[in-house]
C-alpha positions as CSV (number, residue, x, y, z in Angstrom):
1,X,210.2,-192.3,179.9
2,X,206.9,-194.0,180.3
3,X,205.9,-191.3,182.8
4,X,206.7,-188.6,180.3
5,X,204.5,-190.2,177.7
6,X,201.6,-190.6,180.1
7,X,202.1,-186.9,181.1
8,X,201.9,-185.7,177.5
9,X,198.8,-187.8,176.8
10,X,197.2,-186.4,180.0
11,X,198.0,-182.8,178.9
12,X,196.8,-183.3,175.4
13,X,193.5,-184.7,176.8
14,X,193.0,-181.7,179.0
15,X,193.8,-179.2,176.2
16,X,191.4,-181.0,173.9
17,X,188.6,-181.0,176.4
18,X,189.0,-177.2,177.1
19,X,188.8,-176.1,173.4
20,X,185.4,-174.9,171.8
21,X,183.4,-177.4,169.9
22,X,184.0,-177.3,166.3
23,X,181.5,-175.0,164.4
24,X,178.8,-177.0,162.9
25,X,178.8,-176.7,159.2
26,X,175.4,-175.3,158.2
27,X,174.0,-177.2,155.3
28,X,173.5,-175.1,152.2
29,X,170.0,-173.8,151.9
30,X,167.9,-176.1,150.0
31,X,167.0,-174.7,146.7
32,X,163.3,-174.7,146.5
33,X,161.7,-175.2,143.3
34,X,159.1,-172.5,142.4
35,X,155.8,-173.6,143.5
36,X,153.7,-174.5,140.5
37,X,150.1,-174.4,141.4
38,X,148.1,-176.8,139.4
39,X,145.7,-174.8,137.1
40,X,142.4,-174.3,138.8
41,X,139.9,-176.5,137.2
42,X,136.8,-174.3,136.6
43,X,133.6,-175.7,135.4
44,X,132.9,-174.7,131.8
45,X,130.9,-171.5,131.5
46,X,127.2,-172.0,130.7
47,X,126.4,-170.8,127.1
48,X,122.9,-169.4,126.9
49,X,121.0,-169.8,123.7
50,X,119.3,-166.5,124.1
51,X,120.8,-163.4,122.6
52,X,122.8,-161.4,125.0
53,X,121.1,-158.5,126.6
54,X,122.6,-155.3,125.4
55,X,123.0,-152.7,128.0
56,X,121.2,-149.4,127.1
57,X,123.7,-146.9,125.9
58,X,123.6,-143.5,127.4
59,X,122.9,-140.9,124.8
60,X,123.5,-137.3,125.5
61,X,120.3,-135.4,124.6
62,X,121.2,-132.0,123.3
63,X,119.5,-129.2,125.0
64,X,117.1,-127.6,122.6
65,X,118.2,-124.1,121.6
66,X,115.3,-121.7,121.1
67,X,115.0,-120.6,117.5
68,X,114.5,-117.0,116.7
69,X,110.8,-116.1,116.3
70,X,109.9,-115.9,112.7
71,X,107.4,-113.2,111.8
72,X,105.3,-114.3,109.0
73,X,104.4,-111.4,106.8
74,X,101.0,-111.6,105.2
75,X,101.1,-110.6,101.6
76,X,98.8,-107.6,101.1
77,X,97.6,-106.7,97.7
78,X,98.5,-103.2,96.5
79,X,95.4,-101.6,95.3
80,X,95.5,-100.2,91.8
81,X,95.1,-96.5,91.4
82,X,91.6,-95.3,90.6
83,X,91.0,-94.8,86.9
84,X,90.2,-91.3,85.7
85,X,87.0,-91.4,83.9
86,X,86.1,-88.8,81.2
87,X,83.4,-86.3,82.1
88,X,80.0,-87.5,81.2
89,X,78.7,-85.9,78.0
90,X,75.6,-83.7,78.3
91,X,72.7,-85.3,76.5
92,X,74.7,-88.4,75.4
93,X,73.3,-90.9,72.9
94,X,71.6,-93.9,74.4
95,X,74.3,-96.2,73.1
96,X,78.0,-95.7,72.4
97,X,80.6,-98.2,71.2
98,X,84.1,-99.4,72.1
99,X,86.0,-100.9,69.2
100,X,89.3,-102.7,69.5
101,X,91.8,-105.2,68.1
102,X,91.0,-108.9,68.8
103,X,93.4,-110.5,71.2
104,X,93.4,-113.7,69.2
105,X,94.3,-112.4,65.7
106,X,95.3,-115.9,64.5
107,X,91.8,-117.1,65.2
108,X,90.0,-114.0,63.8
109,X,89.3,-112.9,60.3
110,X,91.9,-110.4,59.2
111,X,90.7,-106.8,58.8
112,X,88.0,-106.9,61.5
113,X,87.8,-105.4,64.9
114,X,85.5,-106.2,67.8
115,X,82.7,-103.8,68.9
116,X,81.1,-103.5,72.3
117,X,78.0,-101.3,72.9
118,X,77.5,-99.6,76.2
119,X,75.3,-97.0,78.0
120,X,77.5,-93.9,78.5
121,X,75.4,-93.1,81.6
122,X,77.0,-96.1,83.4
123,X,80.2,-96.8,81.5
124,X,83.0,-94.8,80.0
125,X,85.9,-95.7,77.8
126,X,89.3,-94.9,79.4
127,X,92.8,-96.3,79.7
128,X,93.8,-98.8,82.3
129,X,96.9,-98.7,84.5
130,X,99.0,-100.2,81.7
131,X,97.9,-97.6,79.1
132,X,95.5,-99.9,77.2
133,X,91.8,-99.0,76.4
134,X,89.3,-100.2,79.0
135,X,85.7,-99.8,79.9
136,X,85.0,-98.7,83.4
137,X,81.8,-98.5,85.3
138,X,80.9,-95.0,86.7
139,X,79.1,-96.1,89.9
140,X,80.6,-99.5,90.8
141,X,84.0,-98.9,92.3
142,X,86.8,-100.8,90.6
143,X,84.5,-102.5,88.0
144,X,86.6,-102.4,84.9
145,X,86.5,-104.4,81.6
146,X,89.8,-104.6,79.7
147,X,91.3,-106.7,77.0
148,X,92.6,-109.9,78.3
149,X,96.3,-110.1,79.2
150,X,98.3,-113.0,80.6
151,X,98.7,-113.0,84.4
152,X,100.2,-115.5,86.8
153,X,98.0,-117.3,89.3
154,X,99.3,-118.1,92.8
155,X,98.8,-121.7,93.9
156,X,96.1,-120.7,96.4
157,X,93.7,-119.8,93.6
158,X,91.0,-121.9,92.0
159,X,89.4,-121.5,88.6
160,X,85.8,-122.3,87.7
161,X,84.9,-122.6,84.0
162,X,81.6,-122.1,82.4
163,X,80.0,-121.1,79.0
164,X,77.5,-118.4,78.2
165,X,75.7,-117.9,74.9
166,X,74.0,-114.9,73.4
167,X,72.6,-114.2,70.0
168,X,75.5,-115.4,67.8
169,X,78.1,-114.8,70.6
170,X,79.6,-117.4,72.9
171,X,82.1,-116.9,75.8
172,X,84.2,-119.3,77.9
173,X,83.9,-117.8,81.3
174,X,86.7,-118.4,83.9
175,X,86.1,-117.2,87.5
176,X,89.2,-117.0,89.5
177,X,88.9,-117.2,93.3
178,X,91.4,-117.2,96.2
179,X,90.4,-118.6,99.5
180,X,86.8,-118.6,98.4
181,X,86.8,-114.9,97.4
182,X,86.3,-114.0,93.8
183,X,89.3,-112.0,92.3
184,X,88.5,-111.5,88.6
185,X,86.7,-113.1,85.7
186,X,87.8,-113.7,82.1
187,X,85.6,-113.9,79.1
188,X,87.0,-115.5,75.9
189,X,85.0,-115.9,72.8
190,X,83.5,-114.1,69.8
191,X,80.9,-114.0,67.0
192,X,82.7,-116.3,64.6
193,X,84.5,-113.5,62.8
194,X,86.6,-112.2,65.7
195,X,87.9,-114.2,68.7
196,X,88.9,-112.0,71.6
197,X,89.3,-112.0,75.4
198,X,88.3,-109.7,78.2
199,X,89.1,-109.6,81.8
200,X,86.8,-108.2,84.4
201,X,88.3,-106.7,87.6
202,X,86.4,-105.6,90.6
203,X,87.1,-104.3,94.1
204,X,83.7,-104.7,95.8
205,X,80.3,-106.1,95.0
206,X,81.6,-108.6,92.4
207,X,78.1,-110.0,91.6
208,X,76.7,-106.6,90.6
209,X,79.9,-105.9,88.6
210,X,79.7,-109.3,86.8
211,X,76.0,-108.8,85.9
212,X,76.6,-105.4,84.5
213,X,79.6,-106.6,82.5
214,X,77.7,-109.5,81.0
215,X,75.1,-107.0,79.8
216,X,77.8,-105.1,77.9
217,X,79.8,-108.1,76.6
218,X,76.6,-109.7,75.2
219,X,76.5,-106.9,72.6
220,X,79.9,-108.0,71.0
221,X,80.0,-107.9,67.2
222,X,82.6,-107.5,64.5
223,X,83.1,-104.5,62.2
224,X,85.7,-103.8,59.5
225,X,88.7,-102.0,60.7
226,X,88.0,-99.1,58.3
227,X,84.7,-98.4,60.2
228,X,86.2,-99.0,63.7
229,X,86.1,-96.1,66.2
230,X,89.7,-95.1,67.1
231,X,90.8,-95.9,70.6
232,X,91.0,-93.0,73.0
């Protein structure tokens, strides 16, 4: 009996020594806490007292587009048609007269007309381009005296005023020039009974035309309408 017990113990020992070692139990993986990095300690940014420099902004410069060439037209004056003068009378009198209605009736004595004396060898009574009576010179081209009518003045003109006096007659003389060139002259005045205006136009040789016109206008006088020569 004792032998059997010893035999069983011996066999159990052999069987135990021949078996595989028990599997080692792996410890559960350690749960690692998420690494929390301490906040980086940065030195405080330096604050400048100067105004921050602004970077230049890039601006697209548009490419200039050539404009169409403008053709400046120079205003040209349209010459007035030449006045038709009456045929010179054979053996004319030394003086003839041109009578007309004053252009300032409110400043004139009612019932009176103006009278201008002229030499028919050099002057002739005719009608101007507007159908009104006018006194035209026979030898000075475009030298015409007509009753004054309103006309606009461009901004490029200048006006010089003066006074001329004759025996009992006074005129305010306005010389209109454009770019230094005389264009026309107006004469406004009278003898105290009539007040009227005349305009002197010229094309060439204005000084000769003005001198000739003053010789005619200096003869102004007033006559009763009943004695006035009818207009042509």
